[in-house]
C-alpha positions in Angstrom: 6.0 53.0 84.4 5.4 56.7 85.4 5.7 60.1 83.6 7.8 62.8 85.2 7.6 66.2 84.5 11.1 68.7 84.5 12.6 71.5 83.0 14.3 71.0 79.4 18.1 71.4 79.5 18.7 75.6 78.8 21.4 74.5 76.0 19.9 71.5 75.3 19.3 72.6 71.2 22.3 73.2 70.9 23.6 69.9 72.6 21.2 67.6 69.9 22.2 69.1 67.4 26.1 68.7 67.8 25.4 65.0 67.3 23.6 65.1 64.0 19.9 65.5 65.2 19.2 68.6 63.4 15.0 68.2 63.0 14.5 68.1 66.9 11.3 71.1 65.7 9.5 70.6 62.9 7.4 72.9 61.2 7.7 75.2 64.2 6.2 72.4 66.7 8.7 70.6 68.6 9.7 67.0 67.8 11.9 66.2 70.8 10.8 67.1 73.8 13.0 67.4 76.9 9.5 68.4 79.5 9.2 65.4 80.5 10.6 61.2 80.9 9.4 58.3 81.7 10.5 55.9 84.5 10.3 52.3 84.1 11.3 49.7 86.8 13.1 46.7 85.3 10.8 44.3 85.9 8.6 45.9 83.1 11.0 46.4 80.9 11.9 43.1 80.7 8.0 42.5 80.0 8.3 44.5 77.5 10.9 43.1 76.3 9.4 39.2 76.6 6.0 40.7 74.5 8.4 42.1 71.8 10.6 38.9 71.5 7.2 36.9 71.9 5.6 38.5 69.3 8.5 38.7 66.8 8.8 34.8 66.4 4.9 34.7 66.5 5.1 37.6 63.1 7.5 34.9 61.0 5.2 32.4 62.0 2.6 34.3 60.5 4.4 35.1 57.2 4.8 31.4 56.6 1.0 30.8 57.4 0.0 33.3 54.3 2.7 31.8 51.9 1.7 28.2 53.0 -1.9 29.4 52.2 -1.7 31.5 49.3 -3.1 35.1 51.2 -1.0 37.3 49.6 -4.2 39.2 47.5 -5.7 40.4 51.1 -2.7 41.9 51.7 -3.9 44.1 48.3 -0.1 42.9 46.8 -0.6 42.6 42.8 -0.7 39.3 41.7 2.8 39.9 39.9 4.9 39.7 43.0 3.4 36.7 44.9 6.3 34.3 43.6 8.6 36.5 43.8 8.1 37.5 47.4 7.3 33.8 48.0 11.0 33.5 46.9 12.6 36.1 49.0 11.3 34.3 52.2 12.4 30.9 51.1 15.7 32.2 50.6 15.6 33.7 54.0 16.2 37.4 52.9 18.3 38.8 55.5 16.4 41.5 58.1 18.0 44.4 59.8 15.6 46.0 61.8 11.8 46.8 62.8 10.0 48.6 65.6 6.4 47.3 67.2 3.6 50.4 68.1 2.8 48.9 71.5 -0.6 50.2 73.7 0.7 50.5 77.4 -0.1 51.3 80.6 2.6 49.3 83.1 -0.4 46.8 84.7 -1.4 45.5 82.1 0.3 43.2 79.3 1.2 45.4 75.7 -0.4 44.9 73.0 0.4 45.4 69.6 -1.0 48.5 67.9 1.1 47.3 64.8 4.8 46.1 63.3 6.0 48.8 61.5 8.7 46.1 59.7 9.6 47.7 56.6 10.3 51.7 56.6 10.3 51.9 60.2 12.0 55.5 61.8 12.6 57.1 65.5 16.0 55.4 65.6 18.4 57.8 65.5 16.6 59.3 68.6 15.7 56.4 70.1 19.1 55.1 69.9 21.4 58.2 69.4 19.4 60.8 71.2 18.1 59.6 73.8 21.0 57.8 75.3 23.6 61.3 75.0 20.1 63.0 77.3 20.3 60.0 80.1 24.1 61.2 80.0 23.9 64.2 80.5 20.4 64.5 83.0 20.7 61.1 84.5 24.2 59.4 84.4 23.7 57.1 87.2 20.4 55.7 85.8 19.8 52.8 82.8 17.7 53.1 79.9 16.3 49.8 77.9 19.3 50.9 74.7 21.4 48.8 73.0 20.4 49.6 69.7 23.4 51.2 68.4 25.3 47.7 69.2 23.0 45.2 67.6 22.8 47.7 64.7 26.5 47.3 63.8 26.8 44.1 65.2 23.7 43.2 62.4 25.5 45.1 59.6 28.5 42.7 60.6 26.9 39.3 60.4 25.1 40.7 57.4 28.9 41.3 55.5 29.9 38.1 56.6 27.7 36.1 55.5 27.4 38.1 51.9 30.5 39.0 50.8 29.0 41.3 47.9 27.5 43.3 51.1 30.7 44.6 51.6 29.5 47.9 49.8 25.4 49.1 50.2 24.1 51.5 49.3 21.1 53.8 50.9 18.4 55.7 49.3 15.5 58.0 51.2 14.3 60.8 49.1 16.3 64.3 50.1 13.4 66.7 50.6 12.6 64.5 54.1 15.1 65.6 56.7 13.9 62.8 59.3 13.9 60.0 56.5 17.6 61.9 55.4 18.9 61.4 59.5 17.3 58.0 59.9 19.4 56.8 56.6 22.4 58.8 57.4 22.8 57.4 60.5 22.3 53.8 59.3 24.6 55.0 57.1 27.3 55.2 60.1 26.4 51.9 61.4 27.4 50.0 58.5 30.8 51.7 58.5 31.4 50.8 61.8 30.9 47.6 60.9 33.4 47.9 57.9 30.8 48.1 55.3 31.9 50.9 52.6 28.7 52.9 52.0 26.6 55.5 49.7 23.8 57.8 49.3 21.8 57.6 47.1 18.5 59.6 46.2 15.6 57.1 45.4 15.0 59.0 42.0 18.9 58.8 41.2 17.9 55.6 41.0 18.0 53.4 37.3 17.8 49.7 35.7 20.0 48.6 33.6 18.1 45.7 31.6 21.9 44.4 30.2 23.4 43.3 33.8 19.8 43.4 35.2 20.1 45.1 37.9 19.5 48.5 39.8 22.5 51.0 38.8 23.5 54.5 39.8 22.8 57.8 38.4 27.2 57.3 37.0 25.9 53.7 36.1 27.5 51.6 38.6 26.0 48.3 40.0 23.6 48.7 42.7 24.4 44.9 44.7 22.7 45.3 47.9 20.4 48.5 48.3 18.7 49.8 51.6 15.7 52.0 51.4 13.8 53.7 53.4 10.8 53.7 50.5 7.9 51.7 51.2 7.5 48.1 48.9 4.3 49.6 48.1 5.4 52.9 46.8 8.4 50.6 44.5 5.5 48.4 43.4 3.7 51.2 41.8 6.7 53.0 39.9 6.9 52.4 36.3 10.2 50.8 36.8 8.4 47.6 39.9 8.4 45.3 37.1 11.8 45.2 36.6 11.9 43.6 40.5 11.5 40.6 39.3 14.9 40.0 37.1 17.4 41.8 38.8 20.3 40.5 40.8 20.2 43.5 43.6 19.1 42.7 46.7 16.9 44.8 49.2 16.8 45.8 52.5 14.8 45.2 53.9 14.1 42.3 51.6 10.6 42.1 50.0 9.3 39.4 52.1 9.0 41.9 54.7 6.2 43.7 53.2 3.7 41.6 54.9 4.8 42.4 58.1 4.3 46.2 57.6 0.7 45.7 56.2 -2.1 45.7 58.5 -3.2 43.0 57.2 -1.1 41.4 59.5 -2.9 41.8 62.2 -6.5 39.9 60.5 -4.3 36.8 60.6 -2.3 37.3 64.1 -5.2 36.7 65.7 -7.2 34.2 63.4 -3.6 32.4 64.5 -2.6 33.6 67.8 -6.5 34.4 69.4 -5.0 33.5 73.4 -2.2 35.7 73.1 -2.1 38.1 75.3 0.0 40.8 73.4 -2.6 40.6 70.5 -5.8 42.8 70.8 -9.0 41.0 68.3 -8.7 42.4 64.7 -10.7 41.3 61.4 -12.2 42.5 58.5 -15.5 43.6 59.7 -16.8 46.2 62.5 -15.8 44.6 65.7 -18.5 44.4 68.4 -17.7 47.4 70.8 -15.3 49.5 70.2 -12.8 49.3 67.4 -9.7 51.2 65.4 -10.2 51.4 61.4 -6.9 51.1 59.9 -5.7 51.2 56.2 -3.9 48.2 55.3 -1.6 50.3 53.9 -2.4 53.9 55.7 1.5 55.9 57.1 1.6 57.6 59.7 -1.6 57.5 61.3 -3.6 58.8 58.1 -6.8 57.8 57.5 -7.6 56.3 61.0 -11.1 56.2 63.2 -11.7 55.5 66.5 -15.0 54.0 66.8 -16.4 53.9 70.4 -20.1 53.8 71.5 -21.2 53.3 67.9 -20.0 57.1 67.5 -16.6 57.8 66.0 -15.0 59.4 68.2 -11.8 60.7 66.2 -10.9 60.5 62.8 -8.2 61.5 60.5 -7.5 62.6 57.4 -5.1 61.5 54.8 -5.2 59.4 50.9 -5.9 56.5 51.6 -9.7 56.5 52.6 -10.6 54.6 49.8 -8.7 51.9 50.6 -9.2 48.1 52.3 -9.1 48.9 55.8 -9.1 46.6 58.7 -10.9 46.7 62.1 -9.0 46.2 65.5 -10.1 46.5 69.3 -9.7 49.4 70.6 -7.2 49.9 73.3 -6.7 53.5 75.0 -3.1 54.1 75.2 -1.2 55.3 78.1 -2.2 58.9 79.4 -0.9 61.4 81.4 -0.7 65.3 81.6 1.6 65.0 78.5 -1.5 63.2 76.4 -1.2 60.0 74.5 1.6 57.9 74.7 2.6 55.0 71.9 6.1 52.9 73.3 7.8 51.6 70.0 9.9 48.4 70.9 12.8 48.0 68.2 13.5 44.8 67.2 17.6 44.3 65.7 18.0 40.7 63.9 15.6 39.3 65.7 16.1 40.9 69.2 14.1 43.3 71.3 16.8 45.7 72.3 15.4 49.5 72.3 12.3 51.5 73.6 11.2 55.0 71.6 8.1 56.8 73.3 6.1 59.2 71.3 3.3 61.2 72.7 0.1 63.3 71.4 -2.7 65.8 73.1 -4.4 63.1 70.4 -4.9 59.4 70.6 -4.0 59.0 67.4 -0.2 59.2 66.8 1.4 60.7 63.5 4.0 61.5 62.1 5.0 64.9 64.3 3.7 63.5 67.6 6.6 64.6 70.1 9.8 62.0 71.0 10.0 61.5 75.3 12.8 59.6 76.2 13.1 57.2 79.2 15.1 56.0 81.9 15.1 52.5 84.0 14.9 53.2 87.7 15.3 50.5 90.3 
């Protein structure tokens, strides 16, 4: 694993905009960064793939343990929704995707930082944009990236197993360009699987009490809904109790809120303390260096890195008063470009793609740069 600096393509903006990647620059700062790429050997990619598949299976076991031991309170989930989540898990409601974030230097085992299992973003750039970059810059090399094909297959399997899933609504908030871009891409993969799709802004969704289901602005029933909108936000909405009686099926399903919650890190360490891909985690500060993470924080908000008993780095945000977990500190890969987090994608139950985010700050956030990768050797 190594970082290689290079000159960006002179026409890269036109090229990425041609495929619909309009948020390559955010608030005047580069988000898509072609000034470097990361190179991996095939053996390194296979190690990352094994870590991802292993952890995904352990995460599913952790969900079962949380359900069996009635630990949903630890995940800050209101009591009203506990049975609903249990039913979602018991019914094996289908999932499409997720993304593990790893700290890894290519020498020691990858270490799981968290599992973005509900509303992961960075998908379009990981799947399509960096593949187009590879074809233009390194057509003779390969990439850990079968995301596009896997997504189409996953939507096709969902449609084949559930007749009502032949039509799916896709929702986000239109004022967030990145979320809208990711949802638009997911719609495209679902359409290629033969599913009829529509886009609905999350604010346009209503509830029809007579039909016990959510409806679009024109009153059409929503049988299936993909939402790039966090479950914890939905449970805080006034309409949330209607979720309990609604016939609408959600992607990602309710049980996935257990995997997208940082309380999972504590449960995982309790259950699998010998797993080489996990870091110690607890509900109280650890001995040695650690990272404090609010259980429902997003995009690197309100994170603290504590080293030698002192706060080394911290970020602001709206989650300061939230319950937090403490995870052993694991340094990110360092280079001239700063600190790199490796996002390893799961579609269905299979690892199938990699996206790398880089920042000069050791805490990754929503504006951290996306760096492409290649497999060499």
